[in-house]
C-alpha positions, -999 to 999 in steps of 0.1 A, spaced: 0 0 0 28 24 9 46 16 -24 14 25 -43 11 58 -25 47 67 -32 42 58 -69 12 81 -71 30 109 -53 60 105 -75 39 106 -106 21 138 -95 54 155 -88 68 144 -122 37 156 -140 38 189 -121 74 194 -131 70 185 -167 36 201 -172 30 236 -184 45 258 -157 52 295 -153 81 292 -179 57 287 -208 34 315 -196 62 340 -194 76 332 -229 79 363 -251 73 359 -288 102 367 -311 100 402 -325 122 395 -355 127 367 -380 159 348 -384 164 365 -418 162 400 -402 187 389 -375 212 376 -401 208 408 -421 216 429 -390 245 407 -381 261 411 -415 255 449 -416 272 452 -382 301 430 -393 306 451 -425 305 484 -406 331 472 -382 354 461 -410 363 428 -392 371 397 -412 347 368 -411 372 346 -393 409 347 -387 430 333 -415 458 308 -410 483 333 -421 478 355 -389 492 327 -366 528 322 -358 537 287 -368 549 265 -340 562 229 -339 531 214 -323 509 232 -349 529 219 -378 531 184 -364 494 183 -358 487 192 -394 513 168 -407 499 140 -385 465 145 -401 480 147 -436 500 115 -432 469 98 -418 449 107 -449 478 98 -472 483 64 -456 447 56 -457 444 65 -494 476 47 -502 468 15 -483 431 11 -490 409 17 -519 372 20 -512 358 18 -547 379 -10 -560 376 -33 -590 370 -70 -587 387 -92 -614 362 -105 -639 336 -80 -629 327 -48 -648 345 -16 -636 313 -1 -622 310 -27 -594 326 -14 -562 344 -37 -537 340 -35 -500 361 -8 -483 396 -17 -472 409 -35 -503 446 -28 -506 459 -10 -536 487 -34 -538 464 -64 -538 442 -48 -565 474 -42 -586 485 -78 -580 452 -91 -592 449 -68 -623 485 -67 -635 493 -96 -660 526 -106 -645 534 -118 -609 550 -93 -584 586 -106 -587 585 -98 -624 579 -61 -616 604 -61 -589 630 -75 -614 620 -47 -638 626 -20 -612 660 -37 -603 669 -37 -640 665 0 -644 699 5 -629 687 33 -607 716 30 -583 715 22 -546 712 59 -536 681 65 -555 665 32 -544 674 39 -508 660 74 -511 627 61 -525 624 35 -497 631 63 -472 604 85 -487 579 55 -486 588 47 -449 588 84 -437 550 89 -435 544 55 -419 571 61 -393 560 96 -385 524 87 -381 533 58 -359 556 77 -336 532 107 -334 503 84 -328 522 70 -298 528 105 -286 490 111 -288 484 80 -268 507 94 -241 487 126 -242 455 106 -238 470 92 -206 476 128 -194 514 126 -198 535 154 -214 508 181 -218 529 211 -207 541 232 -235 579 225 -230 571 188 -229 550 190 -260 579 206 -279 604 181 -265 582 151 -274 577 167 -309 615 168 -314 618 132 -301 591 121 -326 610 138 -354 643 122 -344 627 88 -341 609 92 -374 642 100 -392 661 71 -375 634 45 -381 628 56 -417 665 53 -424 666 19 -407 637 7 -428 652 21 -460 685 3 -452 667 -31 -452 
C-alpha cells in the first residue's frame, strides 16, 4: 500500500514538473525573424570592417601546430595509399565497387598480368643506383614512421602525460628524431 502511495505521489510530482508551468506563460514571442537577425549581423560586421574569421596566415607557426597538421596529412595519405574504397573485382565490370579496405597493392597484384617478382626485377633492371632506391624507400617509410611515432605521442597525451608546452615541444622533437632514424633503418633493409 505504501509503495502504491509513493508511486502516485512521484507521478504527481513528475507531471507537475513536466507540465505547463510558469516558464511557458512567461515566454515572449520573437519580434524579428531569423532573416532579419542575419541581415543585422552582416551589416554590423561590414560596418566594423572585421574579417569573417581569422586566416591561418595570422598565426605564428609552431612545432606542435605543424606536427598536428602533418599527422592529419600522413593519416589521410596512408589511408588513401593503403586502402581503396571503390575497388575493382577481377572478372567484374569496372562499375561494381568492392568493400572498403581493399589494398591498392592487392588490386594491382590481381589486375596486372605478371606476378609481383617480375615487376620487382624490372625495377631492379632500371639501374637506378642504390642511392636512388634507398631514397625512394626512405620516402615511402617516412609517413608511416612519422604517423606511428606521433600516434604513440598522442596515446601518451590521452593518458595525461606530457601536456605542458615545454614537454609538447620536447616530445615533438623526439618524434621527429625517431621518425628519421626508423625511416633510415627501414630504408636500409
